[in-house]
MIDOSE-1310 file (N, C-alpha, C; in nm, 2 decimals, decimal comma, always signed):
residues 257
xxxx	+17,71/-6,26/-7,47/+17,64/-6,36/-7,55/+17,50/-6,38/-7,49; +17,39/-6,37/-7,56/+17,26/-6,37/-7,52/+17,22/-6,52/-7,49; +17,14/-6,54/-7,38/+17,10/-6,68/-7,35/+17,01/-6,73/-7,45; +17,02/-6,86/-7,47/+16,94/-6,93/-7,57/+16,79/-6,94/-7,53
xxxx	+16,70/-6,98/-7,62/+16,56/-6,99/-7,58/+16,54/-7,10/-7,48; +16,62/-7,21/-7,49/+16,61/-7,32/-7,40/+16,64/-7,28/-7,26; +16,75/-7,20/-7,24/+16,79/-7,15/-7,11/+16,68/-7,06/-7,05; +16,62/-6,98/-7,13/+16,51/-6,89/-7,08/+16,40/-6,97/-7,03
xxxx	+16,36/-7,08/-7,11/+16,25/-7,16/-7,06/+16,28/-7,23/-6,93; +16,41/-7,28/-6,91/+16,44/-7,34/-6,79/+16,43/-7,24/-6,67; +16,48/-7,12/-6,69/+16,47/-7,02/-6,59/+16,33/-6,99/-6,55; +16,24/-6,98/-6,65/+16,10/-6,95/-6,62/+16,04/-7,07/-6,54
xxxx	+16,08/-7,19/-6,58/+16,02/-7,31/-6,51/+16,07/-7,31/-6,37; +16,20/-7,28/-6,35/+16,25/-7,28/-6,21/+16,18/-7,18/-6,12; +16,16/-7,06/-6,18/+16,09/-6,95/-6,11/+15,95/-6,99/-6,07; +15,88/-7,06/-6,17/+15,74/-7,10/-6,14/+15,74/-7,20/-6,03
xxxx	+15,84/-7,29/-6,03/+15,85/-7,40/-5,93/+15,87/-7,33/-5,79; +15,96/-7,23/-5,79/+15,99/-7,16/-5,66/+15,87/-7,09/-5,61; +15,80/-7,02/-5,70/+15,68/-6,95/-5,66/+15,57/-7,05/-5,60; +15,56/-7,16/-5,67/+15,46/-7,26/-5,63/+15,50/-7,32/-5,49
xxxx	+15,63/-7,34/-5,48/+15,68/-7,40/-5,35/+15,65/-7,31/-5,24; +15,68/-7,18/-5,26/+15,65/-7,08/-5,16/+15,50/-7,07/-5,12; +15,42/-7,07/-5,23/+15,28/-7,07/-5,21/+15,23/-7,19/-5,13; +15,28/-7,31/-5,17/+15,24/-7,43/-5,11/+15,28/-7,44/-4,96
xxxx	+15,41/-7,39/-4,94/+15,46/-7,38/-4,80/+15,37/-7,29/-4,71; +15,34/-7,18/-4,77/+15,25/-7,09/-4,69/+15,12/-7,15/-4,66; +15,06/-7,21/-4,76/+14,93/-7,28/-4,74/+14,94/-7,39/-4,64; +15,04/-7,47/-4,64/+15,05/-7,58/-4,54/+15,08/-7,52/-4,40
xxxx	+15,16/-7,42/-4,40/+15,19/-7,36/-4,27/+15,06/-7,29/-4,21; +14,99/-7,23/-4,30/+14,86/-7,17/-4,26/+14,76/-7,27/-4,21; +14,76/-7,39/-4,27/+14,67/-7,50/-4,23/+14,71/-7,55/-4,09; +14,84/-7,57/-4,07/+14,88/-7,62/-3,94/+14,86/-7,51/-3,83
xxxx	+14,88/-7,39/-3,86/+14,85/-7,28/-3,76/+14,71/-7,28/-3,73; +14,62/-7,28/-3,83/+14,48/-7,27/-3,81/+14,43/-7,40/-3,73; +14,49/-7,51/-3,77/+14,45/-7,63/-3,70/+14,49/-7,63/-3,55; +14,61/-7,57/-3,53/+14,66/-7,56/-3,39/+14,57/-7,47/-3,31
xxxx	+14,54/-7,36/-3,37/+14,45/-7,26/-3,30/+14,32/-7,32/-3,27; +14,26/-7,40/-3,36/+14,14/-7,47/-3,34/+14,15/-7,57/-3,22; +14,26/-7,64/-3,22/+14,28/-7,74/-3,11/+14,29/-7,66/-2,98; +14,37/-7,55/-2,98/+14,39/-7,47/-2,86/+14,25/-7,42/-2,81
xxxx	+14,17/-7,37/-2,90/+14,04/-7,32/-2,86/+13,95/-7,43/-2,81; +13,96/-7,54/-2,87/+13,88/-7,66/-2,83/+13,92/-7,70/-2,69; +14,05/-7,70/-2,67/+14,10/-7,74/-2,54/+14,07/-7,64/-2,43; +14,04/-7,52/-2,47/+14,01/-7,42/-2,37/+13,86/-7,41/-2,34
xxxx	+13,78/-7,50/-2,39/+13,64/-7,50/-2,37/+13,61/-7,59/-2,25; +13,58/-7,54/-2,14/+13,55/-7,62/-2,02/+13,46/-7,54/-1,93; +13,41/-7,61/-1,83/+13,32/-7,54/-1,73/+13,38/-7,57/-1,59; +13,38/-7,47/-1,50/+13,42/-7,49/-1,37/+13,30/-7,49/-1,27
xxxx	+13,30/-7,60/-1,19/+13,19/-7,62/-1,10/+13,24/-7,65/-0,96; +13,15/-7,64/-0,86/+13,18/-7,67/-0,72/+13,08/-7,78/-0,68; +13,13/-7,87/-0,60/+13,04/-7,97/-0,54/+13,05/-7,96/-0,39; +12,94/-7,97/-0,32/+12,93/-7,95/-0,17/+12,88/-8,08/-0,11
xxxx	+12,94/-8,12/+0,00/+12,89/-8,23/+0,08/+12,88/-8,18/+0,23; +12,77/-8,21/+0,29/+12,76/-8,18/+0,44/+12,71/-8,30/+0,51; +12,75/-8,32/+0,63/+12,70/-8,43/+0,71/+12,70/-8,39/+0,86; +12,58/-8,42/+0,92/+12,57/-8,39/+1,06/+12,64/-8,50/+1,15
xxxx	+12,72/-8,46/+1,24/+12,79/-8,55/+1,33/+12,78/-8,51/+1,47; +12,82/-8,60/+1,56/+12,81/-8,57/+1,70/+12,95/-8,57/+1,76; +12,98/-8,48/+1,85/+13,11/-8,48/+1,92/+13,14/-8,62/+1,98; +13,26/-8,66/+1,98/+13,30/-8,79/+2,04/+13,40/-8,77/+2,16
xxxx	+13,43/-8,64/+2,19/+13,53/-8,61/+2,29/+13,50/-8,48/+2,36; +13,52/-8,47/+2,49/+13,49/-8,35/+2,56/+13,60/-8,32/+2,66; +13,63/-8,19/+2,68/+13,72/-8,14/+2,78/+13,65/-8,04/+2,86; +13,65/-8,06/+2,99/+13,58/-7,97/+3,09/+13,69/-7,93/+3,19
xxxx	+13,72/-7,80/+3,19/+13,81/-7,74/+3,28/+13,73/-7,68/+3,40; +13,74/-7,73/+3,52/+13,67/-7,68/+3,63/+13,77/-7,60/+3,72; +13,78/-7,48/+3,69/+13,88/-7,39/+3,76/+13,82/-7,33/+3,89; +13,91/-7,29/+3,98/+13,86/-7,23/+4,10/+13,97/-7,12/+4,15
xxxx	+13,92/-7,03/+4,24/+14,01/-6,93/+4,29/+14,00/-6,93/+4,44; +14,11/-6,91/+4,51/+14,12/-6,89/+4,65/+14,19/-6,77/+4,68; +14,13/-6,68/+4,76/+14,20/-6,55/+4,80/+14,21/-6,54/+4,95; +14,32/-6,48/+5,00/+14,34/-6,46/+5,14/+14,48/-6,41/+5,17
xxxx	+14,51/-6,41/+5,30/+14,64/-6,36/+5,34/+14,73/-6,47/+5,41; +14,67/-6,58/+5,45/+14,74/-6,69/+5,51/+14,76/-6,79/+5,41; +14,88/-6,80/+5,35/+14,91/-6,88/+5,24/+14,90/-7,03/+5,28; +14,94/-7,07/+5,40/+14,93/-7,21/+5,44/+14,78/-7,26/+5,44
xxxx	+14,70/-7,18/+5,50/+14,55/-7,21/+5,50/+14,49/-7,21/+5,36; +14,54/-7,12/+5,28/+14,49/-7,12/+5,14/+14,53/-7,24/+5,06; +14,65/-7,29/+5,08/+14,69/-7,41/+5,01/+14,61/-7,53/+5,05; +14,58/-7,54/+5,18/+14,50/-7,64/+5,24/+14,36/-7,64/+5,18
xxxx	+14,30/-7,51/+5,16/+14,17/-7,50/+5,10/+14,17/-7,53/+4,96; +14,28/-7,50/+4,89/+14,29/-7,53/+4,75/+14,29/-7,69/+4,73; +14,37/-7,76/+4,81/+14,37/-7,90/+4,80/+14,24/-7,96/+4,83; +14,16/-7,90/+4,93/+14,03/-7,95/+4,96/+13,93/-7,93/+4,84
xxxx	+13,95/-7,81/+4,77/+13,87/-7,79/+4,65/+13,89/-7,89/+4,55; +14,01/-7,93/+4,52/+14,04/-8,03/+4,43/+13,98/-8,17/+4,46; +13,98/-8,20/+4,59/+13,92/-8,32/+4,64/+13,77/-8,32/+4,62; +13,70/-8,21/+4,65/+13,56/-8,19/+4,63/+13,52/-8,20/+4,48
xxxx	+13,60/-8,14/+4,40/+13,57/-8,15/+4,25/+13,58/-8,29/+4,20; +13,69/-8,35/+4,24/+13,72/-8,49/+4,20/+13,61/-8,58/+4,25; +13,56/-8,57/+4,37/+13,46/-8,65/+4,43/+13,33/-8,62/+4,35; +13,30/-8,50/+4,32/+13,18/-8,46/+4,25/+13,17/-8,53/+4,11
xxxx	+13,29/-8,54/+4,04/+13,29/-8,60/+3,91/+13,28/-8,75/+3,92; +13,35/-8,81/+4,01/+13,34/-8,96/+4,02/+13,21/-9,00/+4,07; +13,15/-8,92/+4,16/+13,01/-8,96/+4,21/+12,91/-8,96/+4,10; +12,93/-8,87/+4,00/+12,84/-8,86/+3,89/+12,88/-8,95/+3,77
xxxx	+12,97/-9,04/+3,79/+12,99/-9,14/+3,68/+13,11/-9,13/+3,60; +13,20/-9,04/+3,63/+13,32/-9,03/+3,55/+13,43/-9,12/+3,61; +13,52/-9,17/+3,52/+13,63/-9,26/+3,57/+13,74/-9,17/+3,62; +13,80/-9,21/+3,73/+13,91/-9,13/+3,79/+14,03/-9,11/+3,69
xxxx	+14,04/-9,21/+3,60/+14,15/-9,20/+3,50/+14,13/-9,08/+3,40; +14,00/-9,03/+3,39/+13,97/-8,92/+3,30/+13,99/-8,79/+3,37; +14,03/-8,79/+3,50/+14,04/-8,66/+3,58/+14,19/-8,63/+3,60; +14,22/-8,50/+3,57/+14,36/-8,46/+3,58/+14,36/-8,33/+3,66
xxxx	+14,45/-8,32/+3,77/+14,47/-8,20/+3,85/+14,55/-8,10/+3,77; +14,50/-7,98/+3,78/+14,57/-7,87/+3,71/+14,68/-7,81/+3,79; +14,77/-7,74/+3,73/+14,88/-7,68/+3,80/+14,83/-7,56/+3,89; +14,89/-7,55/+4,01/+14,85/-7,45/+4,10/+14,93/-7,33/+4,09
xxxx	+14,87/-7,21/+4,07/+14,94/-7,09/+4,06/+14,91/-7,00/+4,18; +15,02/-6,94/+4,23/+15,00/-6,85/+4,35/+15,05/-6,71/+4,30; +14,96/-6,61/+4,33/+14,99/-6,47/+4,29/+15,00/-6,39/+4,42; +15,12/-6,32/+4,44/+15,14/-6,23/+4,55/+15,11/-6,09/+4,50
xxxx	+14,99/-6,04/+4,53/+14,95/-5,91/+4,48/+15,03/-5,80/+4,54; +15,08/-5,81/+4,66/+15,16/-5,71/+4,72/+15,30/-5,69/+4,65; +15,34/-5,80/+4,57/+15,47/-5,79/+4,51/+15,46/-5,72/+4,37; +15,34/-5,69/+4,33/+15,33/-5,62/+4,20/+15,38/-5,48/+4,21
xxxx	+15,44/-5,43/+4,10/+15,51/-5,30/+4,10/+15,41/-5,19/+4,05; +15,29/-5,23/+4,01/+15,20/-5,13/+3,96/+15,07/-5,13/+4,04; +15,00/-5,02/+4,03/+14,87/-5,01/+4,10/+14,89/-4,93/+4,23; +14,81/-4,82/+4,24/+14,82/-4,74/+4,35/+14,74/-4,79/+4,47
xxxx	+14,63/-4,86/+4,44/+14,54/-4,91/+4,55/+14,59/-5,05/+4,60; +14,59/-5,07/+4,72/+14,63/-5,19/+4,78/+14,52/-5,30/+4,77; +14,55/-5,42/+4,73/+14,46/-5,53/+4,71/+14,40/-5,57/+4,84; +14,27/-5,61/+4,84/+14,21/-5,65/+4,97/+14,28/-5,78/+5,03
xxxx	+14,33/-5,86/+4,95/+14,40/-5,99/+4,99/+14,54/-5,99/+4,93; +14,63/-6,04/+5,00/+14,77/-6,05/+4,95/+14,78/-6,16/+4,84; +14,72/-6,28/+4,87/+14,75/-6,39/+4,78/+14,62/-6,44/+4,71; +14,64/-6,48/+4,59/+14,54/-6,55/+4,51/+14,59/-6,68/+4,46
xxxx	+14,52/-6,79/+4,48/+14,56/-6,92/+4,42/+14,46/-6,96/+4,31; +14,51/-6,99/+4,20/+14,43/-7,04/+4,08/+14,47/-7,18/+4,06; +14,37/-7,27/+4,05/+14,40/-7,41/+4,02/+14,27/-7,47/+3,97; +14,26/-7,60/+3,96/+14,14/-7,66/+3,91/+14,16/-7,81/+3,88
xxxx	+14,06/-7,86/+3,81/+14,06/-8,00/+3,77/+14,02/-8,01/+3,62; +14,08/-8,09/+3,54/+14,05/-8,11/+3,40/+13,99/-8,24/+3,38; +13,88/-8,25/+3,31/+13,81/-8,38/+3,28/+13,82/-8,40/+3,13; +13,88/-8,51/+3,08/+13,89/-8,55/+2,94/+13,81/-8,68/+2,93
xxxx	+13,71/-8,68/+2,85/+13,63/-8,80/+2,84/+13,56/-8,81/+2,70; +13,52/-8,93/+2,67/+13,44/-8,96/+2,55/+13,29/-8,96/+2,58; +13,25/-8,95/+2,70/+13,11/-8,95/+2,74/+13,06/-8,81/+2,74; +13,03/-8,76/+2,62/+12,99/-8,62/+2,60/+12,86/-8,59/+2,65
xxxx	+12,77/-8,68/+2,65/+12,63/-8,66/+2,70/+12,63/-8,64/+2,85; +12,72/-8,72/+2,92/+12,73/-8,71/+3,06/+12,79/-8,57/+3,10; +12,89/-8,53/+3,02/+12,95/-8,40/+3,05/+12,84/-8,29/+3,04; +12,76/-8,29/+2,93/+12,66/-8,19/+2,92/+12,56/-8,19/+3,03
xxxx	+12,53/-8,31/+3,08/+12,43/-8,32/+3,19/+12,49/-8,27/+3,32; +12,61/-8,32/+3,35/+12,67/-8,29/+3,48/+12,72/-8,14/+3,49; +12,76/-8,09/+3,38/+12,81/-7,95/+3,38/+12,70/-7,85/+3,42; +12,58/-7,89/+3,40/+12,47/-7,80/+3,44/+12,44/-7,82/+3,59
xxxx	+12,51/-7,90/+3,66/+12,49/-7,92/+3,80/+12,61/-7,87/+3,88; +12,69/-7,78/+3,82/+12,81/-7,73/+3,89/+12,78/-7,64/+4,01; +12,65/-7,60/+4,02/+12,61/-7,51/+4,13/+12,63/-7,59/+4,27; +12,63/-7,72/+4,26/+12,65/-7,80/+4,38/+12,79/-7,77/+4,44
xxxx	+12,89/-7,75/+4,35/+13,02/-7,71/+4,40/+13,03/-7,58/+4,46; +12,95/-7,48/+4,40/+12,95/-7,35/+4,46/+12,88/-7,35/+4,60; +12,78/-7,44/+4,62/+12,72/-7,45/+4,75/+12,81/-7,50/+4,85; +12,92/-7,58/+4,81/+13,01/-7,63/+4,90/+13,13/-7,53/+4,93
xxxx	+13,12/-7,41/+4,87/+13,22/-7,31/+4,90/+13,33/-7,30/+4,79; +13,32/-7,37/+4,68/+13,42/-7,37/+4,57/+13,39/-7,25/+4,48; +13,48/-7,15/+4,48/+13,47/-7,03/+4,39/+13,51/-7,07/+4,25; +13,42/-7,11/+4,16/+13,45/-7,15/+4,03/+13,49/-7,03/+3,94
xxxx	+13,57/-7,06/+3,85/+13,62/-6,96/+3,75/+13,65/-7,02/+3,62; +13,64/-6,95/+3,51/+13,68/-6,99/+3,38/+13,81/-6,93/+3,34; +13,91/-7,01/+3,33/+14,05/-6,95/+3,30/+14,06/-6,88/+3,17; +13,97/-6,92/+3,07/+13,98/-6,86/+2,94/+13,84/-6,82/+2,90
xxxx	+13,81/-6,69/+2,92/+13,68/-6,63/+2,89/+13,64/-6,64/+2,75; +13,74/-6,66/+2,66/+13,71/-6,66/+2,51/+13,67/-6,80/+2,46; +13,68/-6,90/+2,54/+13,65/-7,04/+2,50/+13,53/-7,09/+2,58; +13,44/-7,16/+2,51/+13,33/-7,22/+2,59/+13,38/-7,33/+2,68
xxxx	+13,31/-7,36/+2,78/+13,35/-7,46/+2,88/+13,22/-7,53/+2,93; +13,21/-7,66/+2,90/+13,31/-7,75/+2,84/+13,32/-7,73/+2,69; +13,43/-7,79/+2,63/+13,45/-7,79/+2,49/+13,42/-7,93/+2,43; +13,36/-7,94/+2,32/+13,33/-8,07/+2,26/+13,40/-8,08/+2,12
xxxx	+13,45/-8,19/+2,09/+13,53/-8,21/+1,97/+13,48/-8,33/+1,89; +13,49/-8,32/+1,76/+13,47/-8,44/+1,67/+13,61/-8,48/+1,61; +13,65/-8,60/+1,64/+13,78/-8,64/+1,61/+13,79/-8,76/+1,50; +13,67/-8,79/+1,45/+13,67/-8,91/+1,36/+13,64/-8,86/+1,21
xxxx	+13,71/-8,76/+1,17/+13,70/-8,71/+1,04/+13,74/-8,81/+0,93; +13,84/-8,89/+0,96/+13,89/-8,98/+0,86/+13,78/-9,09/+0,83; +13,69/-9,11/+0,92/+13,58/-9,21/+0,90/+13,48/-9,16/+0,80; +13,46/-9,03/+0,79/+13,36/-8,97/+0,70/+13,42/-8,91/+0,58
xxxx	+13,55/-8,89/+0,57/+13,61/-8,82/+0,46/+13,59/-8,89/+0,32; +13,61/-9,02/+0,31/+13,59/-9,08/+0,17/+13,45/-9,06/+0,12; +13,35/-9,09/+0,20/+13,21/-9,09/+0,15/+13,17/-8,94/+0,12; +13,22/-8,85/+0,20/+13,19/-8,71/+0,17/+13,25/-8,66/+0,04
xxxx	+13,38/-8,70/+0,02/+13,44/-8,66/-0,11/+13,37/-8,72/-0,23; +13,32/-8,84/-0,21/+13,24/-8,90/-0,32/+13,11/-8,82/-0,35; +13,05/-8,79/-0,24/+12,92/-8,71/-0,25/+12,95/-8,57/-0,31; +13,05/-8,51/-0,27/+13,08/-8,37/-0,33/+13,12/-8,38/-0,47
xxxx	+13,19/-8,49/-0,51/+13,23/-8,50/-0,65/+13,10/-8,53/-0,74; +13,01/-8,61/-0,69/+12,89/-8,64/-0,76/+12,80/-8,51/-0,77; +12,80/-8,43/-0,67/+12,73/-8,31/-0,67/+12,79/-8,21/-0,78; +12,92/-8,21/-0,79/+12,98/-8,12/-0,89/+12,95/-8,17/-1,03
xxxx	+12,95/-8,30/-1,05/+12,92/-8,36/-1,19/+12,78/-8,33/-1,23; +12,68/-8,34/-1,14/+12,54/-8,31/-1,17/+12,53/-8,16/-1,22; +12,60/-8,07/-1,15/+12,59/-7,93/-1,19/+12,66/-7,92/-1,33; +12,77/-7,98/-1,35/+12,84/-7,97/-1,48/+12,76/-8,03/-1,60
xxxx	+12,69/-8,14/-1,57/+12,60/-8,21/-1,67/+12,49/-8,12/-1,71; +12,43/-8,05/-1,61/+12,32/-7,96/-1,64/+12,37/-7,84/-1,72; +12,49/-7,79/-1,69/+12,55/-7,68/-1,77/+12,57/-7,72/-1,91; +12,63/-7,84/-1,93/+12,66/-7,89/-2,06/+12,53/-7,91/-2,15
xxxx	+12,43/-7,96/-2,08/+12,30/-7,98/-2,15/+12,24/-7,84/-2,20; +12,25/-7,74/-2,11/+12,20/-7,61/-2,15/+12,28/-7,55/-2,26; +12,41/-7,58/-2,26/+12,50/-7,53/-2,37/+12,51/-7,61/-2,49; +12,42/-7,72/-2,50/+12,42/-7,81/-2,61/+12,56/-7,87/-2,64
xxxx	+12,62/-7,91/-2,53/+12,75/-7,97/-2,54/+12,75/-8,11/-2,47; +12,86/-8,18/-2,49/+12,88/-8,31/-2,42/+12,99/-8,29/-2,31; +12,96/-8,34/-2,19/+13,05/-8,33/-2,08/+13,17/-8,43/-2,11; +13,29/-8,37/-2,10/+13,41/-8,45/-2,13/+13,48/-8,49/-2,00
xxxx	+13,61/-8,51/-2,01/+13,69/-8,56/-1,89/+13,72/-8,45/-1,80; +13,77/-8,48/-1,68/+13,81/-8,38/-1,58/+13,94/-8,31/-1,63; +13,94/-8,18/-1,64/+14,06/-8,11/-1,67/+14,14/-8,08/-1,55; +14,08/-8,05/-1,44/+14,15/-8,01/-1,32/+14,05/-8,03/-1,20
xxxx	+14,10/-8,07/-1,09/+14,02/-8,09/-0,97/+14,10/-8,05/-0,84; +14,03/-7,99/-0,75/+14,10/-7,96/-0,62/+14,00/-7,98/-0,51; +14,05/-8,03/-0,40/+13,97/-8,05/-0,28/+13,98/-7,94/-0,18; +13,87/-7,89/-0,13/+13,87/-7,79/-0,03/+13,90/-7,84/+0,11
xxxx	+13,91/-7,75/+0,20/+13,94/-7,79/+0,34/+13,81/-7,84/+0,41; +13,82/-7,95/+0,48/+13,71/-8,00/+0,56/+13,69/-7,90/+0,68; +13,56/-7,86/+0,70/+13,53/-7,77/+0,81/+13,43/-7,84/+0,90; +13,46/-7,82/+1,03/+13,36/-7,86/+1,13/+13,29/-7,74/+1,19
xxxx	+13,16/-7,73/+1,17/+13,09/-7,61/+1,19/+12,97/-7,63/+1,29; +12,92/-7,52/+1,33/+12,81/-7,52/+1,42/+12,68/-7,56/+1,35; +12,61/-7,65/+1,40/+12,49/-7,71/+1,34/+12,37/-7,61/+1,35; +12,38/-7,52/+1,45/+12,26/-7,43/+1,48/+12,24/-7,31/+1,39
xxxx	+12,33/-7,29/+1,29/+12,32/-7,18/+1,20/+12,22/-7,21/+1,10; +12,15/-7,11/+1,04/+12,05/-7,12/+0,94/+12,12/-7,15/+0,81; +12,06/-7,22/+0,72/+12,11/-7,25/+0,59/+12,13/-7,12/+0,51; +12,25/-7,12/+0,44/+12,28/-7,00/+0,36/+12,34/-6,88/+0,44
xxxx	+12,35/-6,90/+0,57/+12,40/-6,79/+0,66/+12,53/-6,84/+0,72; +12,60/-6,74/+0,79/+12,73/-6,78/+0,85/+12,71/-6,88/+0,95; +12,81/-6,97/+0,96/+12,80/-7,08/+1,05/+12,86/-7,04/+1,19; +12,90/-6,92/+1,20/+12,96/-6,87/+1,33/+13,11/-6,90/+1,34
xxxx	+13,17/-6,86/+1,44/+13,31/-6,87/+1,46/+13,34/-7,01/+1,52; +13,47/-7,04/+1,53/+13,52/-7,17/+1,58/+13,47/-7,19/+1,72; +13,47/-7,09/+1,80/+13,43/-7,11/+1,94/+13,28/-7,16/+1,95; +13,20/-7,12/+1,86/+13,06/-7,16/+1,86/+13,05/-7,31/+1,84
xxxx	+13,13/-7,36/+1,74/+13,11/-7,51/+1,72/+13,18/-7,59/+1,83; +13,28/-7,54/+1,89/+13,34/-7,61/+2,00/+13,25/-7,63/+2,12; +13,16/-7,53/+2,14/+13,07/-7,54/+2,25/+12,94/-7,62/+2,22; +12,93/-7,68/+2,10/+12,81/-7,76/+2,07/+12,85/-7,90/+2,05
xxxx	+12,77/-7,99/+2,10/+12,79/-8,14/+2,08/+12,76/-8,18/+1,94; +12,65/-8,12/+1,88/+12,61/-8,16/+1,75/+12,67/-8,06/+1,65; +12,73/-8,11/+1,54/+12,81/-8,03/+1,45/+12,77/-8,07/+1,30; +12,83/-7,99/+1,21/+12,82/-8,02/+1,07/+12,96/-8,02/+1,01
xxxx	+12,99/-8,13/+0,94/+13,11/-8,14/+0,86/+13,08/-8,10/+0,72; +13,16/-8,01/+0,66/+13,14/-7,96/+0,53/+13,27/-7,96/+0,45; +13,25/-7,99/+0,32/+13,37/-7,99/+0,23/+13,32/-7,94/+0,09; +13,40/-7,86/+0,02/+13,37/-7,81/-0,11/+13,48/-7,85/-0,21
xxxx	+13,45/-7,92/-0,32/+13,55/-7,95/-0,42/+13,52/-7,87/-0,54; +13,63/-7,83/-0,61/+13,62/-7,75/-0,73/+13,68/-7,84/-0,85; +13,60/-7,85/-0,95/+13,63/-7,94/-1,07/+13,61/-7,87/-1,20; +13,71/-7,88/-1,29/+13,69/-7,83/-1,43/+13,66/-7,95/-1,52
xxxx	+13,55/-7,94/-1,59/+13,52/-8,05/-1,69/+13,53/-7,99/-1,83; +13,59/-8,07/-1,92/+13,60/-8,04/-2,06/+13,46/-8,04/-2,12; +13,43/-7,95/-2,22/+13,31/-7,95/-2,29/+13,33/-7,99/-2,44; +13,27/-8,09/-2,49/+13,29/-8,14/-2,63/+13,16/-8,10/-2,71
x	+13,18/-8,04/-2,82/+13,07/-8,01/-2,91/+13,02/-8,13/-2,99
């Protein structure tokens, strides 16, 4: 039996509705996709900048290791000489203004060179005693002054030595980083924002909110280096009373059209 004209019309109408629904659905989906892509691209529009803050500081703590060496064959006499050296060094420090509480005697080491199992040549002396005195003080200016007078000890017969040739002696330290940290972070953040604002102006954009931020490591550096060049290694800054504290922050700012 053939379908009636009314049934044919309803079938055509339903087909039209389905086609329109599919078309409308695709159009709406396309709008949402395009809108999402636009938002994603807009969210991806940002600038990455760095802000730097530097501050000159002065060391507030010093460590001065005054080491000495005694060589000989009579161990009893050598120990007596070693103890006398400690007394002369302690007297030298207290006479020049240091508090006895700041002075610490180092451990005494005795080396029997004849007991060594290597070396074909016999050492000129059997024993070597290494010891010394350590000064720990906040009076860094006095340390710098008096350390230049150590020749007085040599004139008294004290054979001075540096136990660690890789480190400066005396060593100067800056220990008050927490006091300058907040202000320096604020300065570095402002520095980064100024750079970002200039970039946004050049790009004809508006600077938006912070997308991401990270704080660099605080560095204590040698003040004697030239700007834009290497600050030297850690040992350089330890040997200097005057130093530079430096921090770099990295910030991403959104850019709004």
